[in-house]
C-alpha positions in Angstrom: -18.1 9.4 -12.6 -20.0 7.9 -9.7 -18.5 5.2 -7.4 -21.0 2.6 -8.5 -19.8 2.8 -12.1 -17.8 -0.6 -12.6 -14.6 1.5 -13.9 -14.5 3.1 -10.2 -16.0 0.2 -8.2 -13.8 -2.8 -9.6 -10.2 -3.3 -9.5 -9.1 -3.1 -13.2 -8.0 -6.3 -14.9 -7.0 -7.5 -18.3 -8.7 -9.9 -20.5 -7.1 -12.9 -18.7 -8.2 -11.5 -15.3 -4.8 -10.3 -14.3 -4.6 -7.1 -12.3 -3.5 -4.0 -14.2 -0.6 -2.1 -13.1 -1.1 1.4 -11.7 1.6 4.1 -11.8 1.7 5.9 -8.3 3.4 9.0 -7.1 5.2 8.6 -3.8 3.8 11.7 -2.4 5.4 11.4 1.0 8.9 11.6 -0.6 10.5 15.0 -1.3 11.3 14.3 -5.0 8.1 12.4 -5.6 9.2 9.3 -7.5 6.7 7.2 -9.5 6.5 3.5 -9.1 4.3 0.8 -10.6 2.2 -1.5 -8.7 -0.9 -3.8 -8.8 -3.4 -2.8 -6.1 -3.9 -5.0 -3.2 -6.9 -7.3 -3.4 -9.6 -7.7 -0.7 -7.7 -11.2 -0.1 -4.1 -9.2 0.3 -5.7 -6.7 2.7 -7.2 -9.4 4.7 -4.0 -11.4 4.8 -2.0 -8.3 5.6 -4.3 -7.5 8.7 -4.6 -11.2 9.7 -0.7 -11.9 9.6 1.2 -8.7 9.8 4.4 -11.1 9.6 3.6 -11.4 5.8 3.5 -7.7 5.3 7.0 -7.5 3.4 5.8 -10.3 1.0 2.6 -8.7 0.1 4.0 -5.5 -0.4 7.0 -6.7 -2.5 4.8 -8.9 -4.8 2.6 -6.0 -5.6 5.6 -3.8 -6.8 6.0 -4.0 -10.6 8.6 -1.3 -11.1 11.3 -1.2 -9.7 11.4 -4.8 -9.1 12.9 -6.0 -5.8 14.3 -9.5 -5.2 13.3 -10.7 -1.8 16.9 -10.2 -0.7 17.0 -6.7 -1.9 13.8 -5.9 -0.2 15.1 -6.8 3.1 17.5 -3.9 2.9 15.0 -1.4 1.6 15.4 2.0 3.3 12.7 2.7 5.9 11.5 6.0 4.4 11.2 4.1 0.9 9.4 1.5 2.6 7.1 3.6 4.5 6.1 5.7 1.3 5.4 2.7 -0.8 3.3 0.9 1.8 1.2 4.2 2.4 0.9 4.8 -1.5 -0.1 1.0 -1.9 -2.7 1.1 1.1 -4.2 4.3 -0.1 -4.7 3.1 -3.6 -6.1 0.1 -2.3 -8.5 1.6 -0.1 -9.6 4.7 -2.0 -7.8 7.3 0.3 -5.2 9.9 -0.1 -1.6 9.0 0.9 -1.9 12.1 3.3 -5.1 10.7 4.9 -3.6 7.3 5.1 -0.5 8.5 6.9 -2.6 10.7 9.5 -4.8 7.7 10.3 -1.8 5.5 10.9 0.1 8.1 13.1 -3.1 8.7 15.1 -3.3 4.7 15.4 0.4 4.6 16.6 -0.3 7.5 19.1 -3.3 5.8 20.5 -1.7 2.5 20.9 1.2 4.3 22.8 -1.1 6.0 25.0 -3.0 2.7 25.7 0.3 1.0 26.7 1.5 4.0 29.0 -2.0 3.4 31.0 -0.9 -0.2 31.7 
């Protein structure tokens, strides 16, 4: 199958236009648990990068199972949060979780380097 085929180039939706959930393995965690999410849309990604303060809400609303309340999500463990975020971003940008993690670490190191040169 090629990328230009609609099954590969479009986010899958049901007959009513709602995003179809996808089961993801959290590859960055030792026991590799599975969660169910809806992919981030272009609008979600734009909002995420334009308004970093909305990150928690955007990620939480795209998690289908396990379902977290807003209050519960405030107390999610950082390791779980990072694994969910990497998995969701990798799904939504067609990259592997490992590549997503590497590029994130590189960006953070580059930013740290820039800050030390000030």
